[in-house]
C-alpha positions as CSV (number, residue, x, y, z in Angstrom):
1,A,-27.1,-21.9,22.8
2,A,-25.7,-18.9,22.3
3,E,-22.8,-17.9,24.5
4,P,-23.0,-14.3,25.8
5,W,-20.8,-11.5,23.9
6,P,-18.9,-9.6,26.1
7,E,-19.5,-5.9,26.0
8,N,-15.8,-5.0,25.9
9,A,-15.2,-6.7,22.8
10,A,-13.0,-4.9,20.6
11,L,-12.2,-4.9,16.8
12,Y,-8.6,-3.3,16.0
13,Q,-7.3,-1.6,13.0
14,Q,-5.0,1.2,11.9
15,L,-5.6,4.7,12.4
16,K,-8.5,5.9,10.4
17,E,-7.9,9.5,9.0
18,E,-4.1,9.5,8.2
19,Q,-3.0,5.5,8.1
20,I,-5.2,2.7,7.0
21,L,-5.1,1.6,3.4
22,L,-8.1,0.5,1.1
23,S,-7.9,-3.0,1.7
24,D,-7.5,-3.1,5.0
25,N,-10.3,-0.4,5.3
26,A,-12.7,-2.9,3.3
27,S,-11.4,-5.8,5.4
28,S,-12.0,-4.0,8.6
29,L,-15.4,-2.8,7.3
30,A,-16.6,-6.3,6.1
31,V,-15.9,-7.4,9.9
32,Q,-17.7,-4.8,11.4
33,A,-21.1,-5.5,8.9
34,F,-20.5,-9.0,10.1
35,L,-20.7,-8.4,13.7
36,Q,-23.4,-5.7,13.1
37,M,-25.5,-8.6,11.4
38,C,-25.2,-11.0,14.0
39,N,-26.4,-8.2,16.4
40,L,-22.8,-8.6,18.1
41,P,-21.6,-5.1,19.6
42,V,-17.9,-4.5,19.0
43,R,-15.6,-1.2,19.8
44,V,-13.5,0.0,17.2
45,I,-10.0,0.8,18.5
46,C,-7.4,2.5,15.9
47,R,-3.5,1.8,16.9
48,A,-1.0,2.8,14.4
49,N,1.1,-0.7,15.0
50,A,-2.5,-2.7,14.9
51,E,-0.9,-4.8,11.8
52,Y,1.8,-5.8,14.2
53,M,-0.3,-6.5,17.0
54,S,-2.5,-9.2,14.7
55,P,-1.6,-12.7,15.1
56,S,-1.7,-13.0,11.5
57,G,0.1,-9.8,10.9
58,K,-3.5,-8.9,8.9
59,V,-6.1,-6.3,10.3
60,P,-8.6,-6.3,11.4
61,F,-8.4,-8.2,14.7
62,I,-11.1,-8.5,17.3
63,H,-10.0,-8.9,20.6
64,V,-13.0,-11.1,22.6
65,G,-12.4,-12.1,26.3
66,N,-9.2,-13.8,26.2
67,Q,-8.9,-14.5,22.4
68,V,-7.6,-12.6,19.8
69,V,-8.7,-13.5,16.3
70,S,-7.7,-11.9,12.7
71,E,-9.5,-11.4,9.4
72,L,-13.1,-12.5,8.5
73,G,-12.7,-16.3,7.8
74,P,-11.6,-17.2,11.1
75,I,-13.6,-14.8,13.1
76,V,-16.7,-16.2,11.5
77,Q,-15.9,-19.6,12.5
78,F,-14.9,-18.1,15.8
79,V,-18.4,-16.4,16.2
80,K,-20.1,-19.6,14.9
81,A,-18.4,-21.7,17.7
82,K,-19.9,-19.1,20.3
83,G,-23.4,-19.8,18.7
84,H,-24.0,-17.4,16.1
85,S,-24.3,-17.8,12.5
86,L,-25.6,-16.1,9.5
87,S,-25.6,-18.8,6.8
88,D,-27.2,-21.5,8.9
89,G,-30.2,-21.4,7.2
90,L,-28.5,-22.3,3.8
91,D,-28.4,-26.1,2.5
92,E,-25.0,-27.3,1.6
93,V,-25.3,-26.2,-2.1
94,Q,-26.1,-22.7,-1.2
95,K,-22.8,-22.5,1.4
96,A,-20.8,-24.3,-1.2
97,E,-21.9,-21.5,-3.7
98,M,-21.8,-18.5,-1.1
99,K,-17.7,-19.8,-0.5
100,A,-17.0,-19.9,-4.4
101,Y,-18.5,-16.0,-4.2
102,M,-16.4,-15.1,-1.3
103,E,-13.2,-16.6,-2.7
104,L,-14.2,-14.4,-6.2
105,V,-14.4,-11.4,-3.8
106,N,-10.6,-12.2,-2.3
107,N,-9.2,-13.1,-5.4
108,M,-10.4,-10.4,-7.4
109,L,-11.5,-7.2,-5.6
110,L,-9.1,-7.7,-2.5
111,T,-6.1,-8.3,-5.0
112,A,-7.1,-5.5,-7.3
113,E,-6.8,-3.2,-4.5
114,L,-3.5,-4.5,-3.2
115,Y,-2.1,-4.1,-6.9
116,L,-3.2,-0.5,-6.9
117,Q,-2.0,0.5,-3.5
118,W,1.6,-1.3,-4.1
119,C,1.8,-1.6,-7.7
120,D,0.5,1.5,-9.5
121,D,3.4,4.0,-9.3
122,V,1.7,7.2,-9.1
123,T,-0.8,5.8,-6.3
124,V,2.3,4.2,-4.7
125,E,3.9,7.7,-4.5
126,E,1.1,9.9,-3.9
127,I,-1.1,7.8,-1.5
128,T,0.3,4.3,-0.3
129,H,4.0,5.5,0.8
130,P,2.6,8.6,3.2
131,R,-0.3,7.1,4.4
132,Y,1.6,3.6,5.2
133,G,4.6,5.2,6.9
134,S,2.8,8.3,8.6
135,P,3.1,7.5,12.2
136,Y,6.7,6.6,12.0
137,P,9.5,9.0,11.7
138,W,11.9,9.4,8.8
139,P,13.7,6.8,7.7
140,L,11.5,4.1,9.6
141,N,8.6,5.3,7.6
142,R,10.1,4.6,4.1
143,I,11.7,1.8,5.1
144,L,8.4,0.1,6.6
145,S,6.8,1.2,3.4
146,Y,9.2,-0.3,1.0
147,Q,9.6,-3.3,2.9
148,K,5.6,-3.8,2.6
149,Q,5.9,-3.0,-1.1
150,W,8.4,-5.7,-1.5
151,E,6.2,-8.2,0.0
152,V,3.1,-7.2,-1.9
153,R,4.9,-7.4,-5.2
154,R,6.2,-10.5,-4.4
155,K,2.5,-11.9,-4.0
156,M,1.5,-10.4,-7.0
157,K,4.2,-12.2,-9.1
158,A,3.6,-15.6,-7.5
159,I,-0.2,-15.2,-8.3
160,G,0.5,-14.0,-11.9
161,W,-0.7,-10.4,-11.4
162,A,2.7,-8.7,-11.5
163,G,2.7,-8.1,-15.2
164,K,-0.7,-7.0,-15.6
165,T,-1.7,-3.3,-16.4
166,L,-4.2,-1.1,-14.4
167,E,-6.4,-1.4,-17.3
168,Q,-6.4,-5.3,-17.3
169,V,-6.9,-5.2,-13.3
170,L,-9.8,-2.8,-13.9
171,E,-11.2,-5.3,-16.5
172,D,-11.0,-8.2,-13.6
173,V,-12.8,-5.9,-11.2
174,D,-15.6,-5.6,-13.7
175,Q,-15.9,-9.0,-14.1
176,C,-16.3,-9.4,-10.8
177,C,-18.6,-6.7,-10.0
178,H,-20.5,-8.4,-13.2
179,A,-20.7,-11.8,-11.5
180,L,-22.0,-10.5,-8.3
181,S,-24.6,-8.2,-9.9
182,Q,-26.0,-11.2,-11.5
183,R,-25.9,-13.1,-8.4
184,L,-27.3,-10.4,-6.5
185,G,-30.3,-9.6,-9.3
186,T,-33.3,-7.9,-7.4
187,Q,-33.0,-9.6,-4.1
188,P,-32.5,-7.6,-1.2
189,Y,-29.3,-9.9,-0.2
190,F,-27.4,-12.6,-2.1
191,F,-29.5,-15.3,-0.6
192,N,-32.8,-13.7,-0.7
193,K,-34.2,-12.0,2.7
194,Q,-31.3,-12.9,5.1
195,P,-27.9,-11.6,4.9
196,T,-24.8,-14.0,5.4
197,E,-21.0,-13.2,5.5
198,L,-21.2,-13.1,1.8
199,D,-23.0,-9.7,1.9
200,A,-20.9,-8.5,4.8
201,L,-17.8,-9.2,2.6
202,V,-19.1,-7.8,-0.7
203,F,-20.2,-4.7,1.3
204,G,-16.9,-4.1,2.9
205,H,-15.2,-3.9,-0.3
206,L,-17.9,-2.4,-2.5
207,F,-18.7,0.7,-0.1
208,T,-14.9,1.1,0.6
209,I,-14.2,1.6,-3.2
210,L,-17.3,3.8,-3.6
211,T,-16.2,6.0,-0.9
212,T,-12.3,6.4,-0.8
213,Q,-10.8,9.1,-2.7
214,L,-8.0,7.8,-5.1
215,I,-5.8,9.3,-8.0
216,T,-8.6,8.8,-10.2
217,D,-12.3,7.2,-10.1
218,E,-11.7,4.5,-12.2
219,L,-12.0,2.0,-9.6
220,S,-14.8,3.5,-8.0
221,E,-16.9,3.7,-11.8
222,K,-16.7,0.1,-12.2
223,V,-18.8,-0.5,-8.9
224,K,-21.2,2.4,-10.2
225,N,-21.9,0.9,-13.4
226,Y,-24.1,-1.7,-11.4
227,G,-26.9,0.0,-10.0
228,N,-28.2,-3.1,-8.2
229,L,-24.6,-3.2,-6.1
230,T,-24.5,0.6,-5.4
231,A,-28.3,0.0,-4.0
232,F,-27.1,-2.9,-2.0
233,C,-24.4,-0.9,-0.6
234,R,-26.9,1.9,0.6
235,R,-29.0,-0.8,2.2
236,I,-26.9,-2.0,4.3
237,E,-25.3,1.3,5.4
238,Q,-28.8,2.3,6.2
239,Q,-29.9,-1.1,8.3
240,Y,-26.9,-1.7,10.0
241,F,-24.7,1.5,10.4
242,E,-27.0,4.8,10.1
243,G,-28.2,5.1,13.9
244,H,-25.5,3.1,15.4
245,E,-22.9,5.4,15.5
246,K,-22.0,5.5,19.3
247,E,-18.7,6.1,20.0
248,G,-15.9,3.6,18.4
249,S,-19.0,1.9,16.5
250,T,-19.2,4.2,13.6
251,I,-18.4,2.8,9.8
252,A,-14.6,2.9,9.5
253,A,-13.0,5.8,8.8
254,R,-16.1,8.0,8.5
255,S,-14.2,11.1,8.2
256,S,-11.9,10.2,5.3
257,K,-15.1,8.9,3.3
258,K,-18.4,10.2,2.2
259,S,-21.8,8.4,2.8
260,L,-23.6,6.8,0.1
261,L,-26.8,8.3,1.1
262,R,-28.0,11.5,-0.9
C-alpha cells in the first residue's frame, strides 16, 4: 500500500529569474512533472545555494519527511519505495526500452545543454557566467563560475565532447529528437495512454529548451521541427501544470519563460 505523502514535501532548486541555468531548470521541471503525474504535491523552494545543499551536488532535490533525495532517478526509486509508480504497468521489455530512452535523453539532451552553457564561448560570457554567479559578490561570482566551467569542461573531455563544434552538438540533439519523435508517433505518451518517468524526463528537457531565451534559437528550432514533440509538451503542460498554479507549484521559472499555449 502507498504510504501517505507529507503535505510539506519540498523541492529545492536555484533562484528562478536570475540564477538557474537551462540544464538545471530542465532537470527540476522533469522532477516536478514526475511528481505531478504521481499526484504527489510538492512545494518548490528556490535557494541561491541549492546546488551546495544537495547531497549529490546536483539539483533538484526533494525534502520529504526526514529524507533528502536528489535527481530524477533516485527520486523515482524513493517514490516507488513509498508505493507510487508510473511504470508498474509495463512489462520487462518495455521497462528496458524506457530506460534506454532515458539514457538517450541524459546522454544527448542534458549533455548538449551543459555543452552549450559551459563550452560555447558566447553563451558562457553573455548568459552562463552572469547567471551562475549572480547571487554572489565579486570576485566570488567569477571564481565559482570558472570553477564550475572547469568541472564541466573536464567532464566533456572525458566523454569525448570537448572537441565537438556547436553544429555537431545540434546535430546530436536533432538525432535524439528524431528518435523520440519516432517512438512517440501519434500516441499521447511514449507508452500509449499512461505517462511514465520517461514522459516526465522528455517533457522537462524539451519544454525548457522550447521556452528558454538563449543567444540564438538554433537549439529550440531543432525541437520545433518535430510537431508531435511540441504537441506532447503542450499536452503535458495543460494536463499537469495549467490550473495547478498554487504558490510554489508553478512550472519552474515561469517568469523567465513563455507558455507553449497560444
